[in-house]
C-alpha beads as a LAMMPS data file, in Angstrom:
LAMMPS data file: protein, C-alpha beads

131 atoms
130 bonds

1 atom types
1 bond types

-500.0 500.0 xlo xhi
-500.0 500.0 ylo yhi
-500.0 500.0 zlo zhi

Masses

1 110.0

Atoms # bond

1 1 1 -270.757 -66.722 245.629
2 1 1 -268.714 -69.709 245.778
3 1 1 -267.249 -71.489 248.626
4 1 1 -263.407 -70.701 248.738
5 1 1 -262.242 -72.060 252.113
6 1 1 -261.545 -75.833 251.266
7 1 1 -260.137 -78.371 253.880
8 1 1 -256.750 -78.750 252.086
9 1 1 -253.090 -79.561 253.164
10 1 1 -251.397 -76.097 254.089
11 1 1 -254.832 -74.534 255.102
12 1 1 -254.371 -72.673 258.312
13 1 1 -257.314 -73.251 260.957
14 1 1 -258.475 -71.232 263.973
15 1 1 -259.043 -73.739 266.881
16 1 1 -262.261 -72.367 268.334
17 1 1 -262.459 -75.188 271.321
18 1 1 -260.891 -76.741 274.322
19 1 1 -257.442 -75.520 275.860
20 1 1 -255.986 -74.318 272.647
21 1 1 -258.748 -72.038 271.737
22 1 1 -257.706 -69.074 269.876
23 1 1 -254.594 -70.591 268.668
24 1 1 -253.546 -71.050 264.735
25 1 1 -252.534 -74.256 263.229
26 1 1 -251.862 -75.746 259.873
27 1 1 -253.646 -78.617 258.210
28 1 1 -250.826 -81.250 257.619
29 1 1 -253.027 -84.392 256.585
30 1 1 -256.669 -85.198 255.912
31 1 1 -257.651 -88.374 257.956
32 1 1 -261.188 -88.429 257.204
33 1 1 -264.057 -86.032 255.919
34 1 1 -264.277 -84.359 259.581
35 1 1 -260.799 -85.142 261.116
36 1 1 -257.446 -83.752 260.212
37 1 1 -253.916 -83.754 261.518
38 1 1 -252.805 -80.217 262.261
39 1 1 -249.491 -78.862 263.793
40 1 1 -248.563 -75.409 264.916
41 1 1 -245.034 -75.187 265.828
42 1 1 -245.019 -71.323 265.903
43 1 1 -248.111 -71.013 267.759
44 1 1 -247.861 -73.547 270.468
45 1 1 -249.865 -76.266 269.195
46 1 1 -248.459 -79.512 269.287
47 1 1 -248.981 -82.054 266.229
48 1 1 -252.315 -83.713 266.753
49 1 1 -255.735 -85.208 265.525
50 1 1 -258.262 -82.707 265.536
51 1 1 -262.095 -82.668 264.658
52 1 1 -262.898 -79.886 262.047
53 1 1 -266.217 -79.102 264.445
54 1 1 -263.646 -77.748 266.775
55 1 1 -261.657 -75.554 264.088
56 1 1 -262.491 -72.653 261.591
57 1 1 -261.268 -72.491 258.420
58 1 1 -259.275 -69.358 257.535
59 1 1 -258.592 -67.725 254.107
60 1 1 -254.697 -68.226 254.691
61 1 1 -252.938 -71.072 252.791
62 1 1 -249.269 -71.959 252.862
63 1 1 -247.390 -74.186 250.517
64 1 1 -246.371 -77.657 252.414
65 1 1 -246.286 -81.030 251.149
66 1 1 -248.747 -83.655 252.431
67 1 1 -247.571 -85.104 255.802
68 1 1 -245.012 -82.587 256.142
69 1 1 -242.769 -82.971 259.417
70 1 1 -242.951 -80.145 261.952
71 1 1 -239.592 -78.597 260.900
72 1 1 -240.739 -77.915 257.470
73 1 1 -244.266 -76.742 258.721
74 1 1 -242.412 -74.371 260.901
75 1 1 -240.062 -73.077 258.289
76 1 1 -242.887 -72.547 255.841
77 1 1 -245.041 -70.792 258.430
78 1 1 -242.131 -68.359 259.272
79 1 1 -241.394 -67.526 255.484
80 1 1 -245.112 -67.122 254.785
81 1 1 -245.405 -64.878 257.995
82 1 1 -248.402 -66.829 259.092
83 1 1 -249.448 -64.969 262.046
84 1 1 -249.319 -61.406 260.480
85 1 1 -251.275 -62.718 257.602
86 1 1 -253.897 -63.801 259.779
87 1 1 -253.945 -60.933 261.807
88 1 1 -254.721 -58.744 258.764
89 1 1 -257.822 -60.993 258.000
90 1 1 -261.256 -59.961 259.094
91 1 1 -261.279 -63.064 261.032
92 1 1 -258.031 -62.114 262.699
93 1 1 -259.186 -58.524 263.557
94 1 1 -262.429 -59.510 265.193
95 1 1 -260.396 -62.068 267.286
96 1 1 -258.266 -59.379 268.436
97 1 1 -261.048 -56.986 269.409
98 1 1 -262.668 -59.826 271.292
99 1 1 -259.241 -60.840 273.224
100 1 1 -258.974 -57.032 273.882
101 1 1 -262.663 -56.573 275.288
102 1 1 -262.183 -59.652 277.319
103 1 1 -259.057 -58.263 279.105
104 1 1 -260.919 -54.763 280.028
105 1 1 -261.616 -53.910 283.753
106 1 1 -264.880 -53.104 285.156
107 1 1 -264.067 -49.220 284.844
108 1 1 -262.889 -49.751 281.222
109 1 1 -266.060 -51.587 280.375
110 1 1 -267.939 -48.310 281.904
111 1 1 -265.596 -45.901 279.925
112 1 1 -266.500 -47.849 276.716
113 1 1 -270.303 -47.478 277.577
114 1 1 -270.019 -43.611 278.106
115 1 1 -267.982 -43.325 274.665
116 1 1 -270.754 -45.394 272.982
117 1 1 -273.474 -43.221 274.393
118 1 1 -271.918 -40.121 273.351
119 1 1 -271.337 -41.375 269.762
120 1 1 -274.909 -42.367 269.523
121 1 1 -276.269 -39.095 270.757
122 1 1 -274.068 -37.173 268.445
123 1 1 -275.431 -39.424 265.574
124 1 1 -278.855 -38.793 266.440
125 1 1 -278.440 -35.015 266.900
126 1 1 -276.710 -34.913 263.306
127 1 1 -279.513 -37.025 261.769
128 1 1 -282.583 -35.455 263.316
129 1 1 -281.622 -31.879 263.899
130 1 1 -284.321 -29.657 265.932
131 1 1 -286.192 -26.986 264.115

Bonds

1 1 1 2
2 1 2 3
3 1 3 4
4 1 4 5
5 1 5 6
6 1 6 7
7 1 7 8
8 1 8 9
9 1 9 10
10 1 10 11
11 1 11 12
12 1 12 13
13 1 13 14
14 1 14 15
15 1 15 16
16 1 16 17
17 1 17 18
18 1 18 19
19 1 19 20
20 1 20 21
21 1 21 22
22 1 22 23
23 1 23 24
24 1 24 25
25 1 25 26
26 1 26 27
27 1 27 28
28 1 28 29
29 1 29 30
30 1 30 31
31 1 31 32
32 1 32 33
33 1 33 34
34 1 34 35
35 1 35 36
36 1 36 37
37 1 37 38
38 1 38 39
39 1 39 40
40 1 40 41
41 1 41 42
42 1 42 43
43 1 43 44
44 1 44 45
45 1 45 46
46 1 46 47
47 1 47 48
48 1 48 49
49 1 49 50
50 1 50 51
51 1 51 52
52 1 52 53
53 1 53 54
54 1 54 55
55 1 55 56
56 1 56 57
57 1 57 58
58 1 58 59
59 1 59 60
60 1 60 61
61 1 61 62
62 1 62 63
63 1 63 64
64 1 64 65
65 1 65 66
66 1 66 67
67 1 67 68
68 1 68 69
69 1 69 70
70 1 70 71
71 1 71 72
72 1 72 73
73 1 73 74
74 1 74 75
75 1 75 76
76 1 76 77
77 1 77 78
78 1 78 79
79 1 79 80
80 1 80 81
81 1 81 82
82 1 82 83
83 1 83 84
84 1 84 85
85 1 85 86
86 1 86 87
87 1 87 88
88 1 88 89
89 1 89 90
90 1 90 91
91 1 91 92
92 1 92 93
93 1 93 94
94 1 94 95
95 1 95 96
96 1 96 97
97 1 97 98
98 1 98 99
99 1 99 100
100 1 100 101
101 1 101 102
102 1 102 103
103 1 103 104
104 1 104 105
105 1 105 106
106 1 106 107
107 1 107 108
108 1 108 109
109 1 109 110
110 1 110 111
111 1 111 112
112 1 112 113
113 1 113 114
114 1 114 115
115 1 115 116
116 1 116 117
117 1 117 118
118 1 118 119
119 1 119 120
120 1 120 121
121 1 121 122
122 1 122 123
123 1 123 124
124 1 124 125
125 1 125 126
126 1 126 127
127 1 127 128
128 1 128 129
129 1 129 130
130 1 130 131
């Protein structure tokens, strides 16, 4: 299994730390081995330097030139339907699930617990029928 998510210009990253946590950005320029310049005009991320430790590389890549201006990145992201592509990836689905669970109330978490219990009991009964 070869590594396929390389740090490259146009690679979409998910910011996983700080006030921008959970937002998408596009790598515009590679500054050093562990720092990049990112821009996310469609997701509310201003152009800034970012450590790769604070970002997760995604499978999504858009075609932009090196050092592209914000308007060029915005146009490319909208044409590529960046957010929709990301939401269809396993990482995007997992993030949506996490956000949804974080917004549940106490009673909603209780209902989820009851549903899990019913599912578990039904599975046990199906796998181990009484003789």
